[in-house]
Every structure is written in C-alpha cells, then in structure tokens.
C-alpha positions in Angstrom: 0.3 0.1 -0.1 1.1 3.3 -0.5 0.3 6.2 1.9 -1.7 8.8 0.2 -2.1 12.6 0.6 -5.2 14.6 1.5 -4.6 17.4 -0.9 -5.5 17.2 -4.3 -2.7 16.0 -6.6 -3.4 17.3 -10.0 -4.8 21.3 -10.8 -6.9 22.4 -13.4 -5.2 23.9 -16.0 -5.2 23.2 -19.4 -2.4 21.4 -21.4 -0.3 23.7 -24.2 3.0 25.1 -24.1 4.6 24.9 -21.0 8.1 25.7 -19.7 10.0 24.4 -16.6 8.3 27.6 -14.5 4.9 26.5 -15.7 5.0 23.1 -14.5 6.0 21.1 -11.2 7.2 17.5 -10.5 5.2 15.3 -8.4 6.9 13.5 -5.8 7.2 9.7 -6.2 4.4 8.9 -3.3 2.2 11.2 -5.4 3.0 10.3 -8.7 2.7 6.2 -7.8 -0.9 7.1 -6.3 -2.3 9.1 -9.1 -0.8 6.3 -11.3 -2.1 3.7 -9.4 -5.8 4.9 -10.4 -4.8 4.0 -13.9 -4.1 0.3 -12.6 -0.4 0.7 -13.8 1.2 -2.0 -11.8 3.4 -1.1 -8.8 5.2 -3.1 -6.0 3.6 -2.4 -2.6 5.3 0.1 -0.8 5.2 2.8 2.4 6.0 6.1 2.9 8.0 7.1 6.2 8.8 10.1 7.5 11.6 9.5 10.3 13.8 6.6 10.2 12.1 4.7 12.8 9.1 4.5 11.0 11.0 3.6 7.7 11.8 0.6 10.0 8.3 -0.5 10.7 7.5 0.2 6.9 10.3 -2.5 6.0 8.9 -5.0 8.2 5.6 -4.8 6.9 6.4 -4.7 3.1 9.4 -7.6 3.6 12.8 -7.5 3.3 15.2 -7.1 2.1 13.9 -3.1 0.9 14.9 -0.2 -1.1 14.6 3.5 0.6 14.4 6.4 -1.2 14.1 10.0 -0.3 11.0 11.1 -1.3 9.7 15.3 -2.2 8.6 17.1 -5.2 11.6 17.9 -7.4 13.7 15.0 -7.2 13.9 13.5 -10.5 17.4 12.4 -10.3 18.1 10.3 -7.0 20.1 7.9 -8.6 22.6 10.6 -9.9 22.5 12.3 -6.6 23.2 9.1 -4.1 19.3 9.3 -2.9 18.7 5.5 -3.4 19.4 2.1 -0.9 19.3 -0.9 -2.2 19.0 -4.4 -0.7 19.0 -3.3 2.7 18.2 -6.5 4.6 18.0 -5.7 8.4 16.7 -2.7 10.7 19.7 -1.4 11.3 20.9 -0.7 7.8 17.3 0.3 7.0 17.8 2.7 10.2 20.9 4.3 8.9 20.2 4.4 5.1 16.8 6.2 5.9 18.8 9.0 8.4 21.2 9.4 5.5 18.3 10.3 3.1 16.8 12.2 4.8 19.8 14.3 6.2 20.6 14.8 2.4 17.3 16.5 1.6 17.8 20.0 0.6 14.7 22.7 0.6 14.5 22.5 -3.0 13.6 19.1 -2.9 10.5 19.6 -0.3 11.3 16.2 1.2 8.4 14.6 2.7 9.9 11.1 3.7 11.6 8.2 2.6 10.0 5.4 0.4 10.4 1.8 1.4 9.5 -0.9 -0.8 10.3 -4.4 -1.5 13.3 -5.5 -3.8 11.6 -6.9 -7.2 14.0 -9.1 -8.8 14.4 -9.4 -12.5 16.9 -9.5 -15.0 15.0 -7.4 -17.7 14.2 -3.6 -17.2 12.0 -1.5 -19.7 11.1 2.3 -19.6 7.3 3.2 -20.5 6.0 7.0 -20.7 4.1 9.8 -21.7 5.0 13.3 -22.9 3.7 16.6 -24.7 5.2 17.6 -27.9 3.8 21.3 -28.0 3.4 20.9 -31.7 2.0 17.4 -32.3 1.0 16.7 -28.8 1.0 13.7 -26.7 2.8 10.8 -27.5 3.5 7.4 -25.5 6.7 5.5 -25.5 8.4 2.0 -24.8 11.5 0.9 -24.6 14.4 -0.6 -23.0 14.4 0.6 -19.0 16.9 0.8 -16.3 20.4 2.6 -16.4 21.0 1.7 -19.8 17.7 3.0 -21.4 19.6 6.4 -22.6 23.1 4.2 -23.8 20.7 1.6 -25.9 17.8 4.1 -27.1 15.6 1.0 -27.9 12.1 2.8 -28.3 9.0 3.0 -30.0 6.6 6.3 -29.8 3.3 6.7 -31.0 0.9 10.0 -31.4 -2.1 9.4 -28.7 -4.5 8.1 -28.2 -3.7 4.6 -29.1 -5.4 1.3 -29.4 -4.4 -2.3 -28.0 -3.3 -2.7 -32.2 -1.2 0.0 -31.7 0.1 -1.3 -28.3 1.4 -4.6 -29.7 2.6 -3.2 -32.4 4.8 -1.0 -30.5 6.2 -3.7 -28.4 6.5 -5.6 -31.8 8.8 -2.6 -32.8 11.5 -3.1 -30.3 14.9 -4.2 -31.8 15.7 -6.0 -28.9 13.1 -9.0 -29.6 15.1 -11.7 -27.5 14.6 -10.0 -24.2 11.2 -10.1 -24.0 11.2 -14.0 -24.6 12.0 -16.6 -22.4 15.3 -14.9 -21.1 17.9 -16.7 -18.3 14.9 -18.6 -16.8 12.8 -16.1 -16.6 9.5 -16.7 -18.5 8.8 -14.6 -21.5 7.5 -11.2 -20.7 3.3 -10.8 -20.7 3.1 -8.4 -23.6 -0.3 -7.9 -23.5 0.7 -6.4 -19.3 2.5 -4.5 -21.3 0.4 -3.0 -23.8 -2.1 -2.6 -20.8 0.1 0.4 -19.4 0.5 2.1 -22.5 -3.2 1.9 -23.3 -3.8 3.2 -19.5 -1.0 6.1 -20.4 -3.2 6.4 -23.1 -6.4 7.3 -20.9 -4.5 9.3 -18.2 -3.3 11.7 -21.4 -6.8 12.1 -22.5 -8.3 12.2 -19.1 -6.0 14.5 -17.5 -5.0 17.4 -20.2 -2.9 19.2 -17.1 -0.4 16.2 -17.1 2.6 16.8 -19.5 5.1 14.2 -18.7 5.2 10.5 -17.2 8.3 8.6 -16.6 7.8 5.1 -15.6 11.7 3.4 -15.4 12.5 1.4 -14.1 9.9 -1.3 -15.3 11.2 -4.6 -14.1 10.1 -7.4 -15.8 9.5 -10.1 -12.6 8.0 -13.6 -13.3 7.1 -12.1 -16.9 5.0 -9.4 -15.8 5.7 -5.9 -15.5 6.3 -3.9 -12.1 6.9 -0.3 -12.3 9.6 0.9 -9.5 10.2 4.3 -9.8 7.7 6.6 -11.7 7.2 10.4 -11.9 4.2 12.7 -12.8 5.0 16.5 -14.0 1.8 18.6 -14.4 1.1 22.0 -14.9 1.3 24.3 -12.3 
C-alpha cells in the first residue's frame, strides 16, 4: 500500500505550451498514487517520515528493501545518491533512512522516504508519456533501467492509441530477444505491457494537465511488468 495524500494531486490547468517555471513534478509517492488509479502495477510500498518509521515500514513490506528519498522536484535520485538498495536488516534501513533524510535540501520539498520490497528480475523496460508542443501527447515504450539512454531502443506513437497500436509498439523494439524466455525467466507478458501503454493513453485523454510521465524502470518479474520508479509532471 502507498500512503496517500489529503490534498488534490492535480490542478485544473489546460495542456499547452509550457516551460519549467510553469510545471511541477509530483513526488514519487504522489505520482504512484495517481498512476495506480489507472491500474499501473506497482510493488507495495510505504512512505515513512522518520528513520524509525522506515524500519517499521520495512518489516511491514518485507525485507530486503529499497529506501529512497521522496519529495517534489526530485527527478534524479540515483545520480544524487538518494537511493539505497538491498537493505536486509533493521539497522541498515535505519542508517539509510537517516542519511537520506539528512541529505535533503530545501528545493527537494522532501516528505520522507519510500520503503519498498526489492523486485527481482533480469529485464527492465521504460514507459512514458510526453507532450510535444506541436504534435501533442505521445506514448513511449523501450528498454529501461540504467542503460535506457545508452541503448535508445524505443517505440513512440501519437495518442490516442488502440490495443493494436500497443502491440505493434512492443513488436517494434529491436531487442525482441529480451522479451522472450530469458535466463530461466518466462517470456514477457506483452498484453500486460500493452495495458500499461493503453492506461497512459487514457490518462492523457482524461488529464490534459499532465505533461509527462516517466516510468523507469519497469522491471519484468516472473514475466510480469512491475513499475518500480515513476514521476508525473503537471502544469502548475
């Protein structure tokens, strides 16, 4: 379960031309609460506001866990060292949460740390939504994780899309071998991946104030896609 928020996540600003000063990034927790409404699959996780709470959360979701600083405008957690992975005991969780909370700067608008179980899987995808000032909203699927930018194996379509479009996007990826049985893991459930793309298409139609969605990585665990990290940008 992701702890929710009592305030509205999104405003009522129309989509259109925008600049960085006219948009804001939801925290990872708020982004996941919002995307969960469209049935994007996430691992269960909890938001903790203190190191002690992080330990309780870790026991609740099950060790080992990942702990990440959570706040608005935190978009490059890994590069800033704001992620701790594979924490297997209470003391390491407490230490990591303390370090992350102390590392927060005012601009982060930190709300706490996210505590989530480690998701196993040897393959990662990326899915997303972006808005082009000329062509409008587009959806993307591709190879994700830390190699996303280096490999640049992606498929992009203008929205809205159909189930056929989603299937064709997945088939368009060059690294098809990664989608089949891989190192003892089952083949990727392509329909489940396609459903995520269709969910992003519905999201774009229903929420024109959303200008970008970044889901990376989308880990393939047991053949099923599980969104591990996600950020939503909206007009402010």
